[in-house]
C-alpha positions in Angstrom: 126.1 82.7 159.3 125.9 86.2 157.9 123.6 88.4 160.1 123.6 91.8 158.3 126.6 93.1 160.4 124.8 92.5 163.7 127.2 89.7 164.6 130.5 91.6 164.2 130.9 92.2 167.9 129.3 91.3 171.2 127.9 94.7 172.1 125.6 95.2 169.1 122.0 94.1 169.5 120.0 93.0 166.4 116.6 94.6 165.8 115.1 91.6 167.5 117.1 92.3 170.7 119.5 89.4 170.2 123.3 89.2 170.6 124.4 86.8 168.0 128.0 86.2 169.3 126.5 85.0 172.6 124.3 82.6 170.6 127.4 81.4 168.7 129.2 80.7 172.0 126.1 78.7 173.2 126.3 76.7 170.0 129.9 75.8 170.7 128.6 74.3 174.0 126.1 72.2 172.1 128.8 70.8 169.9 130.8 69.5 172.9 130.4 66.0 174.2 127.9 65.5 177.0 128.5 66.0 180.7 126.1 65.2 183.5 126.0 66.5 187.1 123.9 65.4 190.1 123.8 66.6 193.7 122.3 64.9 196.8 122.3 65.7 200.5 125.8 64.4 200.9 127.6 64.3 197.5 127.9 66.0 194.1 128.8 63.9 191.1 130.1 64.8 187.6 130.2 62.2 184.8 131.5 62.9 181.3 132.1 61.4 177.9 135.6 62.1 176.6 136.2 62.6 172.9 139.2 62.0 170.7 139.6 64.1 167.6 140.8 61.1 165.6 142.0 57.5 166.0 145.6 58.5 166.5 144.9 61.1 169.3 144.3 60.6 173.0 141.1 61.4 174.7 140.9 65.0 176.0 140.0 65.7 179.6 136.5 66.8 180.6 136.8 67.0 184.4 139.1 69.4 186.2 139.8 69.8 189.9 139.7 73.5 191.0 140.4 73.1 194.7 140.0 70.4 197.3 136.3 71.1 197.6 135.3 71.9 194.0 135.7 70.7 190.4 134.2 71.4 187.0 133.0 69.5 183.9 133.3 71.3 180.6 131.4 71.2 177.2 132.7 73.5 174.4 136.1 75.0 173.7 138.8 73.5 175.9 141.0 76.5 175.5 138.4 78.8 177.0 137.7 76.3 179.8 141.4 76.5 180.6 141.3 80.2 181.0 138.2 80.0 183.3 139.6 77.1 185.4 142.9 79.0 186.0 140.9 82.0 187.1 138.8 79.9 189.5 142.0 78.3 190.9 143.5 81.7 191.6 140.3 82.9 193.4 140.1 79.8 195.6 143.8 80.1 196.5 143.5 83.8 197.3 140.4 83.2 199.4 142.1 80.4 201.4 145.2 82.6 202.0 143.0 85.5 203.2 140.3 83.8 205.2 142.0 80.4 206.0 138.9 78.5 204.7 137.5 77.2 201.5 135.7 79.6 199.2 131.9 79.3 199.2 130.7 77.7 195.9 128.1 80.4 195.2 130.8 83.2 195.5 133.1 81.4 193.1 130.4 80.8 190.5 129.2 84.4 190.8 132.8 85.5 190.0 133.1 83.5 186.8 129.7 84.7 185.8 130.7 88.3 186.2 134.0 87.6 184.4 132.1 86.1 181.4 129.4 88.7 181.3 132.0 91.5 181.0 133.0 90.0 177.6 129.5 90.8 176.4 129.8 94.5 177.4 133.1 95.6 175.8 133.9 96.0 172.1 136.7 93.7 170.9 136.0 90.9 173.3 134.0 87.7 172.7 132.0 85.4 175.0 133.7 82.3 176.3 132.7 79.4 174.1 132.3 76.9 176.9 129.7 75.7 179.4 130.5 74.5 182.8 129.0 72.3 185.5 130.5 73.3 188.8 130.2 70.7 191.6 131.5 71.4 195.1 130.8 71.4 198.8 130.9 74.1 201.5 129.5 74.6 205.0 125.9 74.4 203.6 126.5 71.1 201.9 127.0 69.9 198.3 126.1 72.1 195.4 125.8 71.9 191.6 125.8 75.0 189.4 125.5 75.5 185.7 127.5 78.3 183.9 126.5 79.6 180.5 128.6 81.7 178.0 126.3 84.6 178.6 127.5 84.8 182.2 124.2 83.3 183.6 124.7 80.9 186.5 122.1 78.8 188.2 122.1 76.2 190.9 120.7 72.8 189.9 119.7 69.5 191.5 120.8 67.7 188.3 121.7 68.9 184.8 123.4 67.9 181.6 125.0 70.1 178.9 126.6 69.3 175.5 125.5 67.4 172.4 122.4 65.3 172.8 122.1 66.4 176.4 118.3 66.7 176.2 118.0 63.0 176.4 120.2 62.9 179.5 118.0 65.7 181.1 114.9 63.6 180.3 116.3 60.7 182.3 117.3 63.1 185.2 113.8 64.6 185.2 112.2 61.1 185.5 114.4 60.2 188.5 114.6 63.6 190.1 112.9 62.5 193.4 115.5 59.8 194.0 118.6 62.1 194.0 118.2 63.8 197.3 118.5 60.7 199.4 120.8 58.7 197.0 124.1 57.3 198.3 127.4 58.1 196.6 127.3 54.9 194.5 123.7 55.4 193.5 124.4 58.9 192.4 127.2 57.8 190.2 125.0 55.0 188.8 122.3 57.5 187.9 124.9 59.8 186.3 126.2 57.0 184.1 122.6 55.9 183.1 121.8 59.5 182.1 125.0 59.5 180.1 124.1 56.4 178.3 120.7 57.8 177.4 122.4 60.6 175.4 124.7 58.4 173.3 124.3 57.1 169.8 124.5 53.5 168.8 128.1 52.8 167.8 130.1 52.2 171.0 129.4 51.7 174.7 130.8 53.5 177.7 134.4 52.3 178.3 137.2 53.0 180.6 138.9 55.0 177.9 136.0 57.5 177.2 134.4 57.9 180.6 135.3 60.1 183.5 133.7 60.3 187.0 134.2 63.1 189.5 133.0 63.0 193.1 133.0 65.4 196.1 131.1 65.0 199.4 130.3 66.6 202.7 128.2 65.4 205.7 127.0 68.4 207.7 126.3 66.3 210.8 129.9 65.0 211.1 131.5 67.8 209.2 133.4 65.2 207.2 134.5 66.3 203.7 135.4 64.0 200.8 137.8 66.0 198.6 137.0 66.3 194.9 138.5 63.4 193.1 138.5 62.5 189.4 138.4 58.8 188.3 139.8 58.0 184.8 141.0 55.0 183.0 140.7 51.7 184.8 139.6 53.5 188.0 136.1 53.8 186.5 135.7 50.1 185.7 133.9 49.4 188.9 131.4 52.1 188.2 130.8 51.0 184.7 129.9 47.5 186.1 127.0 49.2 187.9 125.3 49.8 184.5 126.8 47.0 182.5 123.6 44.8 182.6 121.2 47.5 181.4 120.5 45.6 178.2 119.8 42.3 180.0 117.5 43.9 182.6 115.6 46.1 180.1 117.2 49.3 181.4 118.5 52.2 179.3 119.8 50.9 176.0 123.5 50.7 175.9 124.8 53.2 173.3 127.8 55.2 172.5 129.6 58.4 171.9 127.9 61.0 169.8 129.2 62.0 166.4 132.9 62.7 166.6 133.1 64.8 163.4 133.0 68.2 165.1 136.0 70.5 165.2 139.1 69.3 167.0 139.1 72.3 169.3 135.6 71.7 170.6 136.3 69.9 173.7 137.0 66.3 174.3 
């Protein structure tokens, strides 16, 4: 891990033009359990694998509501995610009190991007060791954004972050054309199938280790479905959608990735 003193702070570039502390923060995201996000014309969906540090502990949360119209999925350090989620909640509340309407998703994501990027400009600070998928709706419809520890944000149609997320992204790329016109249930099913692609072969998706978050907006009717997180037995009916993958030759049922990572790297 020693980088000839170029990794002592986040404002020193190496001779190759790299900032190692930003790379270390990105590595923390890769150690977190996988989360998947997909957006269609009417809905945005987040699905996540929850991790427990040991058999005696509970599963840590992966999905967090920010406001009625937006929620996040995290991969990385849960403590850093808590700081960013509290900041996002404050911004949404302040915007609603000032303008009497929900905060546009792009404005919210730009704010957390700027907040994170400041930590790469000042000595004594460090990048946030967490990646986010931000799903929400506004007057222009559903949106899905990715946030990286460097402060970079980008809008996505579908994406996955965390350990073994490349396999989930491969599934999303294969089915990309279907997402735009998918219904709410179909979008959740695609998210769970992508999640299963990224898992190793010990356990299956269960009501204990799976979370689903959904938010929706139909522009024609201006009808909004508030962001809602489904945990525990609430996800059973969604897991049944992909329960017969093995029998039908679909994605192979698999399980949660290696749980030997540090306790403070998400859930």
